[in-house]
C-alpha positions in Angstrom: 30.4 -28.0 -23.0 29.8 -31.7 -23.7 31.5 -31.3 -27.1 34.6 -29.9 -25.4 34.6 -32.7 -22.9 34.3 -35.2 -25.7 37.2 -33.6 -27.6 39.4 -33.7 -24.6 38.5 -37.3 -23.9 39.6 -38.2 -27.5 42.9 -36.5 -26.9 43.4 -38.4 -23.6 42.7 -41.8 -25.2 46.4 -42.7 -25.8 47.3 -41.9 -22.2 44.2 -43.8 -20.9 45.2 -46.9 -22.9 48.8 -46.7 -21.7 47.6 -46.4 -18.1 45.3 -49.4 -18.5 48.0 -51.5 -20.1 50.3 -50.7 -17.1 47.6 -51.5 -14.6 46.7 -54.7 -16.3 50.2 -56.0 -15.5 49.2 -55.9 -11.8 45.5 -56.6 -12.2 44.9 -58.9 -15.1 41.8 -58.3 -17.2 40.1 -60.7 -19.7 40.5 -60.1 -23.4 36.9 -59.0 -23.7 37.7 -56.0 -21.5 39.4 -54.2 -24.4 36.7 -54.7 -26.9 33.8 -54.0 -24.4 35.4 -50.7 -23.4 34.8 -49.7 -27.1 31.2 -50.8 -27.0 31.6 -54.2 -28.6 29.4 -56.1 -26.2 28.4 -59.7 -26.8 25.0 -60.1 -28.4 21.9 -60.3 -26.2 20.2 -63.7 -25.5 16.8 -61.9 -25.4 15.2 -59.2 -27.5 15.5 -56.4 -24.9 17.3 -55.7 -21.7 17.4 -53.8 -18.4 20.8 -52.2 -18.0 22.3 -51.7 -14.5 25.7 -49.9 -14.2 27.6 -50.3 -10.9 31.1 -48.9 -11.1 33.0 -50.9 -8.4 32.5 -53.5 -5.7 30.5 -51.3 -3.3 28.0 -50.3 -5.8 27.8 -53.8 -7.2 27.0 -55.3 -3.9 24.4 -52.7 -3.3 22.8 -53.5 -6.6 22.6 -57.3 -6.1 19.2 -57.4 -4.2 17.8 -55.1 -6.9 19.1 -57.3 -9.7 17.7 -60.4 -8.1 14.3 -58.8 -7.7 14.3 -57.6 -11.4 15.2 -61.2 -12.4 12.1 -62.5 -10.7 9.7 -59.7 -11.9 11.0 -59.4 -15.5 12.2 -62.8 -16.7 11.5 -61.8 -20.3 14.2 -59.1 -20.2 17.9 -59.8 -20.2 19.8 -58.1 -17.4 22.9 -56.4 -18.5 25.2 -55.4 -15.7 28.2 -53.2 -16.5 31.1 -52.4 -14.2 34.3 -50.5 -14.4 36.7 -52.6 -12.3 37.7 -56.3 -12.6 37.0 -56.9 -8.9 33.4 -55.7 -9.4 33.2 -58.1 -12.4 34.3 -60.9 -10.2 31.6 -60.1 -7.7 29.0 -60.2 -10.5 30.2 -63.6 -11.5 30.4 -64.9 -8.0 27.0 -63.5 -6.8 24.9 -63.9 -10.0 26.8 -66.6 -11.9 25.5 -66.7 -15.5 22.0 -65.4 -14.8 23.0 -61.9 -16.0 25.1 -60.7 -18.9 28.2 -58.8 -17.6 30.1 -56.2 -19.7 32.7 -53.6 -18.9 31.3 -50.1 -19.3 32.2 -48.5 -22.6 34.3 -45.4 -22.7 32.3 -42.2 -22.3 32.5 -41.4 -26.1 29.4 -41.1 -28.3 30.4 -43.9 -30.7 31.2 -46.3 -28.0 27.9 -45.6 -26.1 25.7 -45.7 -29.2 27.4 -49.0 -30.2 26.7 -50.5 -26.8 23.1 -49.3 -26.8 22.4 -50.8 -30.2 23.8 -54.2 -29.1 22.1 -54.3 -25.7 18.8 -52.6 -26.6 17.9 -51.6 -23.0 14.4 -50.5 -22.1 15.7 -48.9 -18.9 19.0 -47.7 -17.6 19.8 -47.8 -13.9 22.9 -46.0 -12.8 24.0 -46.8 -9.2 24.8 -44.0 -6.8 26.7 -41.1 -8.6 27.6 -42.2 -12.1 27.2 -39.0 -14.0 28.9 -39.4 -17.4 28.0 -36.7 -20.0 27.9 -38.8 -23.1 26.5 -41.9 -21.5 23.5 -39.9 -20.2 23.2 -37.8 -23.4 23.2 -40.9 -25.8 20.9 -43.0 -23.6 18.5 -40.0 -23.4 18.7 -39.6 -27.2 17.6 -43.2 -27.6 14.6 -42.4 -25.5 15.6 -44.8 -22.7 14.5 -43.8 -19.2 17.4 -43.3 -16.8 17.2 -43.8 -13.1 20.0 -42.6 -10.8 19.4 -45.2 -8.1 20.6 -45.1 -4.5 22.0 -41.7 -5.3 24.3 -39.9 -3.0 26.1 -36.6 -3.3 28.6 -35.4 -0.7 29.5 -31.8 0.0 32.9 -32.4 -1.5 31.3 -33.8 -4.7 28.8 -30.9 -4.8 31.7 -28.4 -4.8 33.4 -30.3 -7.6 30.3 -30.4 -9.8 29.6 -26.7 -9.2 32.7 -25.9 -11.2 31.0 -27.2 -14.3 27.4 -26.1 -13.8 26.2 -26.1 -17.4 27.4 -29.6 -18.1 26.0 -31.0 -14.8 22.6 -29.2 -15.1 22.2 -30.6 -18.7 22.9 -34.1 -17.4 20.5 -33.8 -14.5 17.7 -32.6 -16.8 18.2 -35.7 -19.0 17.8 -38.1 -16.1 14.2 -39.5 -15.7 14.4 -39.8 -11.9 16.9 -39.5 -9.0 16.3 -41.7 -6.0 18.4 -40.3 -3.1 19.7 -42.1 0.0 18.9 -39.1 2.2 17.1 -35.8 2.3 20.5 -34.0 2.5 21.6 -35.8 -0.7 18.4 -34.6 -2.4 19.0 -31.0 -1.4 22.5 -31.1 -2.9 21.1 -32.4 -6.2 18.6 -29.6 -6.2 21.4 -27.1 -5.8 23.0 -28.5 -8.9 19.8 -27.8 -10.9 17.9 -31.1 -10.7 14.2 -30.4 -11.4 12.3 -31.0 -8.1 9.7 -33.2 -9.8 12.5 -35.7 -10.7 13.7 -36.1 -7.1 12.5 -38.7 -4.6 14.1 -39.7 -1.3 13.9 -43.5 -1.2 16.5 -44.3 1.4 19.7 -46.4 1.1 19.2 -49.7 -0.7 22.3 -51.1 1.1 20.0 -51.5 4.2 18.1 -54.1 2.2 21.0 -56.4 1.9 19.9 -60.0 1.8 22.0 -62.0 4.3 21.5 -65.7 4.3 19.8 -66.9 7.5 22.8 -69.2 8.1 25.3 -66.3 8.2 25.6 -66.0 12.0 25.8 -69.8 12.4 28.5 -70.0 9.8 30.4 -67.2 11.5 30.3 -69.1 14.8 31.5 -72.2 13.0 34.5 -70.2 11.7 35.2 -68.8 15.2 35.5 -72.3 16.5 38.6 -72.8 14.4 40.4 -70.2 16.6 38.7 -71.3 19.8 36.4 -68.2 20.0 39.3 -65.9 20.7 38.4 -62.2 21.0 38.2 -61.1 17.4 38.6 -57.6 15.8 38.0 -57.3 12.1 39.5 -54.4 10.1 37.6 -54.4 6.8 38.0 -52.6 3.5 41.4 -51.1 4.6 43.5 -48.9 2.4 47.2 -48.2 2.0 48.3 -46.3 5.1 45.7 -47.9 7.3 47.1 -51.4 7.6 50.4 -50.0 8.9 48.6 -48.1 11.6 46.5 -51.1 12.5 49.5 -53.5 12.6 51.5 -51.0 14.8 48.5 -50.7 17.1 48.0 -54.5 17.4 50.9 -55.1 19.9 49.6 -52.3 22.1 46.1 -53.8 22.1 47.6 -57.2 22.9 49.0 -55.8 26.2 45.4 -55.5 27.3 43.9 -58.4 25.3 46.8 -60.9 24.9 44.8 -63.5 22.9 43.1 -61.0 20.5 42.9 -62.0 16.8 42.9 -59.4 14.1 41.1 -60.2 10.8 42.6 -57.9 8.2 40.7 -57.5 5.0 42.2 -55.1 2.4 39.8 -53.3 0.2 41.5 -54.1 -3.1 42.7 -57.6 -4.1 45.8 -56.2 -5.9 47.1 -55.2 -2.5 46.7 -58.6 -0.8 50.4 -59.6 -1.4 51.7 -56.2 -0.3 49.8 -56.4 3.0 51.1 -59.9 3.6 54.6 -58.6 3.0 53.9 -55.8 5.5 52.9 -58.4 8.1 56.1 -60.3 7.5 58.3 -57.2 7.7 56.8 -56.5 11.2 57.4 -60.1 12.3 53.7 -60.6 13.0 52.5 -64.2 12.7 49.6 -64.5 10.2 47.7 -67.0 8.2 46.0 -66.4 4.8 42.4 -67.2 4.2 43.2 -67.8 0.5 45.3 -70.8 1.5 42.5 -72.2 3.6 44.6 -71.7 6.8 43.1 -71.2 10.2 44.8 -69.3 13.1 46.3 -71.3 16.0 47.1 -69.9 19.4 50.4 -68.3 18.2 48.7 -66.5 15.2 48.0 -62.8 15.6 46.4 -62.1 12.2 44.0 -63.8 9.8 44.5 -62.1 6.4 41.2 -62.0 4.5 42.7 -62.2 1.1 39.6 -63.7 -0.7 36.6 -62.3 -2.4 33.0 -62.8 -1.3 33.7 -63.8 2.3 33.6 -60.5 4.1 30.1 -60.9 5.5 31.0 -64.3 7.0 34.2 -62.8 8.5 32.1 -60.0 10.0 29.8 -62.7 11.5 32.9 -64.4 13.0 34.0 -61.2 14.8 33.3 -59.3 18.0 34.1 -55.7 16.9 34.4 -54.1 13.5 36.7 -51.4 12.2 35.6 -50.2 8.8 38.4 -48.8 6.7 38.8 -46.1 4.1 38.2 -43.8 7.0 41.6 -43.2 8.8 42.8 -42.0 5.4 40.9 -39.5 3.2 39.0 -42.0 1.1 35.5 -41.3 2.4 34.7 -44.5 4.2 33.0 -47.8 3.3 29.8 -49.7 4.0 28.9 -49.4 7.7 25.7 -51.3 7.2 27.1 -54.8 6.7 28.7 -55.1 10.2 25.6 -53.5 11.7 23.4 -56.2 10.1 25.3 -58.9 12.0 25.0 -57.2 15.4 28.6 -55.8 15.5 29.7 -52.6 17.3 31.5 -50.4 14.8 34.5 -48.2 15.1 35.6 -46.1 12.1 37.8 -43.2 11.2 36.5 -39.7 10.7 36.9 -39.6 6.8 33.3 -40.6 6.1 32.0 -38.1 3.5 30.7 -41.0 1.3 28.6 -42.4 4.2 27.6 -39.2 6.1 23.9 -40.2 6.2 24.5 -43.7 7.6 27.0 -42.2 10.0 24.3 -39.8 11.4 21.8 -42.6 11.8 24.3 -44.8 13.7 25.6 -42.0 15.8 22.1 -40.9 16.8 21.5 -44.5 18.1 24.9 -44.5 19.9 25.9 -47.4 17.7 29.1 -46.0 16.1 32.4 -44.8 17.5 34.3 -42.3 15.3 38.0 -41.8 15.9 40.6 -39.4 14.5 43.7 -41.6 14.8 45.1 -44.9 15.8 45.6 -43.9 19.4 41.9 -43.3 19.8 41.1 -46.5 17.9 43.3 -48.5 20.4 41.5 -46.9 23.4 38.0 -47.7 22.2 38.8 -51.2 21.0 40.3 -52.1 24.4 37.2 -50.5 26.1 34.8 -52.5 24.0 36.5 -55.8 24.7 36.8 -55.0 28.4 33.0 -54.4 28.6 31.1 -57.3 27.0 27.7 -56.0 28.0 28.4 -52.6 26.5 29.8 -54.2 23.4 26.8 -56.4 22.9 24.3 -53.5 23.5 26.1 -51.3 21.0 26.0 -54.1 18.4 22.3 -54.6 19.0 21.7 -50.9 18.5 23.6 -51.0 15.3 21.4 -54.0 14.1 18.2 -52.1 15.0 19.3 -49.1 12.9 19.9 -51.5 10.0 16.5 -53.1 10.5 14.6 -49.8 10.9 15.9 -48.4 7.6 15.0 -51.1 5.2 12.4 -50.4 2.4 14.4 -48.6 -0.2 14.4 -51.6 -2.5 10.7 -51.7 -2.6 10.5 -48.0 -3.5 13.0 -48.4 -6.3 11.1 -51.4 -7.6 7.8 -49.5 -7.5 9.2 -46.7 -9.6 10.7 -49.2 -12.1 7.4 -51.0 -12.4 5.5 -47.8 -13.1 8.1 -46.6 -15.7 8.2 -49.9 -17.5 4.4 -50.0 -17.6 4.3 -46.5 -19.1 6.9 -47.5 -21.7 4.9 -50.6 -22.6 1.7 -48.5 -23.1 3.6 -46.0 -25.2 4.9 -48.6 -27.7 
């Protein structure tokens, strides 16, 4: 089955390259992108490495605390962080500077993966969340490198998809050394796919262990002072189709809360200009964070068109709407707004964050809506009831606090594994 997959991948290469060339016109990539996708990674600065793969921004941000802990505990290893998207690469550069070696993940072809492994010489491979690539896993396993599927999640939708290729999936799962799931439900789904039970451990969601600077709330309040502490709604990680709904909802919300400010943060940087144009087309007054502009009394929207400032923007807000949820994307990180004491409203498309949703709903710390009409109603209600809003935000914070500890469990497994590998060599 893997050989058929590889054959089809080779046939698809011309189309993949054409698509990437087309996309690179909108989202520029550095020259090294093209050689690294073929496995030609820059030489290591140290003899061996620990390899962490995080496909996009969400997985990269989740991996940051783990990477920093590994830097402290294993300074004699180089840390190689691979990503797929340029925006994730930007986050690696911004969050970790030059303390790690970043590379774009090689294509899932045996020659590319073997070439990458020979150059990076990893003693451990850590795949974040649900990165199941047949040749990557097969080749890494063939090199006798332990593979940890960290912070693993598996939705019902993904389970049904993987069940269509049972032989290929079961083979991959048997080649993994360990699967550390976010929830018990995730673990049960992996078992249904054929994961040996002895390789499974529920460790919790590492995103709860996000390391916010102690100054984040103070900085948020400082930012608020630039718009005179107006009531502030943040709509974060929004996707195409959501911004239009939110912008049409804004005048209706303004009937009840005339001085409300909307902070609008699109998920993907390549859409920043399109969202700005959408605001113009609707004759809504807005300023852009990328231009270092602050709202005045006539401004309705602060467009968060920068990278790396979302947490501060959360800390400057009163209520959070988390996007990717009014359209069938699957939702985005609900933990970040909870960690800064915000009440959270989200759409119902949350299949990527079902476990976190259940935790927050059980604590009455999350409002799930089906459409923009319900969103308007609940946002107005939250701003009309400050005590309810504050209590809901505090409950969300307590959920985020009560579910920390996954990072320590991941590190404990990594420590045991590296000790065993050291004794075996």
